[in-house]
N, C-alpha and C positions, 0 to 999 in steps of 0.2 A: 929234730923232735917237734912233734905237732903242737903239744900244749904241756905246761907245767901246772899240776894241781897242787895248790897250797892248802894244807889242812891245818887249822889251829887246834891246840890241845892243851889241857892242863889236868894232870892226875885223874884221868878218866880212862883207864886201860880196858875195862870191860866194853865200854861204849866204842872206844877206838878200834878195838878188834873187830866189831860188827861192821864198822865203816870200811876198814881196810878189806874185809872179806868182799864187801859190795864192789870194791875196785878191782878184785881179782877176776871178775866175771864181766867186765865191761866189753862191749862189742868192738870199741875202738882200743887198741892195745898200745899204740905209740904215744905214750905220755910218761912223764916222770912224776913222782910224788915227793912233795917236800913237806915235812912235818914241822910246823912252826910251834915250838914247845915252850910255853911261858913258865918254865921252871918246874917241870914234873920230876918225880923221883926216878930212880934207876928202873923201876918196873915198866915205865913206858919205853925206855931204850931196849929192854929185854923183849918187850912185845914187838917193837918195830924190827928188831933183828930176827925174830921168827918169821917175818914176812919177806925178807930181802931176796929169797930165791923164787918169789911168786910173781915178779913182774920182769918185763924184758928190760926195763931200765932201772938203775940203781935208786933206791929210796934215800933221799937226804933228810938227816935229822938235825935241824937247826935249834939249838937250845941255849938258853941263859938262866942264870941263877933266879930262884923264886924271890922276888922283892916287891910283892903286891902285883896288881893288875897292870901288866905291861904288854898287852897283846899287840898294840900298835908298833912297838919296838921290835917284837920278834917277827911280825909280819914283814916289816921293812927289811930285816936281815934275811928272810926268806925270799924276798923279791930280788934281792941282790944275788942270791945263789941259784936263781931260776935260769935254766939253759934256754928255754923256748922264749920266743918273742910274744907269745900269747899266754896269759895267765888266768886260771880258774881258781876262785877262792871259795872254800867251804869250811865247815866245822867238823870237829872230831866226834860229833854226836849226830851226824847226818848221813844216813845210809843212801847211797846213790842207786837210782834204778839203773839197769844194765846199759841203758842207752844215754846215760847222763853226760858223759864226756863227749860222746858223738854228737849230741844234740847241741852242745856249746860250740863245738867245731863247725857244725852245719849252719849255724846262725851268726857266726862272727862276721863283722863288717867294719871296715875302715870308718873312723869317725863316730863309732858307737861303742857303748858297753852294754853287756846283756844283764838283764835283772830277772833272776828266778825266784821262786819261793820255797816253801816247805810244807810237808803235811805233819802236823804235830800229833804225837802219840801219847796216851796216858801211860803211867808207870807199869800197869799190869801188862799192857801189850808190849811195851818196850822189853820187859824181862822175858817175855815168851818167844821172842825172836831168837832162833837158834841158827847155827851154821847152815843146816839143811834148808831151813825156811828162807835164808838169804839166797843161797845158791840156786834153789828151784824157783825163786821169785814169788813165793806165796805171800810174803810180807807186803807185797804191792797189790794184793788182791783184796777187794772189799769183803768177800765172803769169809776169808781167813781172819781178817782184822776184827770183824764184827763178832766172830766166835771167841776172840781172845781179848774182849774188854773194851773195844771201841764202840761208841754210841754213834749210830748212823746219823749223818747230817749232810748238809748240801756240800760241805767242803770235800766229800769223797769224790766229787766230780773231777778233782784234780788228777785222780788215779786212772781216769778213763783214757786208755792208750788208743787214740785216733786222731790222726794228724788234722783232719778237717775240723773236728770238734775243738781240739787244742788251740788251732789258729784262730777260731771264732772266739773262744773264751779269752784268749790273750788280747783280742781286739776289744771285746765288750767290758772286761773287768774294770771296775771303778778305781782299783788300786793303781797308784802311779808307779811307774818303773823306776825304782830307786837302786842305789848300790847296796846290796844285802850281803853281809859278810858270810852267810851261810850258803849262798848260791849266786854268784855274779862272776862275770869274766870280762877281760878287757885286754887291750894290747899293752905290752910292758912299756913301750915308748910313751904312752899317754899317761901311764901312772908315774913314770919318772918325771914327766913334764910338770906334774903338780906336786913333786917331791914326796909321793907315797902317802902313808898314813900319818896323822898328826899325833906325835908322841907326847903331846901335852894333854891328850884326852884320855880318861879312864872309861869304864863301861857306860854305855848309854848313848847310842847314835854315832859312835866313833867311826863305824864303817860308812854310814850315810853322808857323814861329813866330807869324806874323800870324794864320794860321787858327787856332792854339790860343787866342789872345786873342779871336778871333771866338766860339769855343766858350764861353769864360769870359763873354762878353757875352750868351749865350743863343741864338746863332745855330747852326743845325743844318747838317750837310752832306749833300749829295745826290750819290750816285754816278752818273757819266755816262761812265766810262772806256771802255766798249764802244759809246758812241753818238757822242761828239764826238771824231773821230779826227783826229790829226796825225802826220806822219812826222818823227822826230827825226834830223836829219842828223849824221853823225859829226864829232866834233871832239876834240882833245886838251884836257885840263884842267890846264894848267900852272900855274894860279892856286891849285890846292888846297893848303891849309896846314893840317896836322893839328892844330896848336896852336889856330888859329882855330876850327876845327870843334868841338874840345873846349870852348872858351870858349862858343861859341854853344849847345852842349848844356847847359852849366851855366845859362846864362840861360833857356833854355826850361824846364828842370826847376824853377827858381825861380818862374817865372811860372805854371806849372801848379799847383805846391804852393800858391802864394799867391793863386791865382785872379785874377791881374793882367789887367786889361782894356786900360788906357790907359797907354802907355809915355811916358817923357819926351822921348826923342829921336825924334820922328816928324815928320808933316806941319806941326805947329804951329811947328816951328823955321824955317819959310820965311815 
């Protein structure tokens, strides 16, 4: 198997359905999907079951009980269950363009992880995306998006599907290539070498913290934010806690300053 796609989710069946539809039409077919479920109700399991016959490889549903924000823990369990030696991480509210998986595979490189971005949509546009709009690719067209609630801005340049333009924009963008939970990939061996995600962290930079430890390991990052495209569906973030974000930042600063590679509370705790 060429790649394992790990998708995090929590009680968001409508959005996850749209995301999984996006994976049914990928140009690259040889991948497995692993749903890292941070304690959703049975509705998510029922949705996943409805997609089981639409992929050549079996979907894996990795679940634990709902006990607050424990995304890092369920991601580590998903990593353990991954069959491939190359892992792509994204979220259950990010619809992939049909070349999403293929782009990550085409750009993978030993000693590097790949850093992609997303194109964020307003609620009106997110709701307007139907199964037909996903399968025919209209949701990635600026003309359709602007007709359905999106205000035109420079960020739509991400949706221009041209290799030369994408390569140029990846090169000139001022955004630093970091590990982004919605669109990043790397070798499983590198992720295991830093002991995966830090389970002491709650929401707020918890994905980037692992990327910073990969940097400390000597792994470089490669920018593909204009090549690997996904649409981020709108949702509220009721789980945001400023105190937890501050605590996460303190841990990140400590790890950077002290060149920490392998944390204590990671995959090895399982």
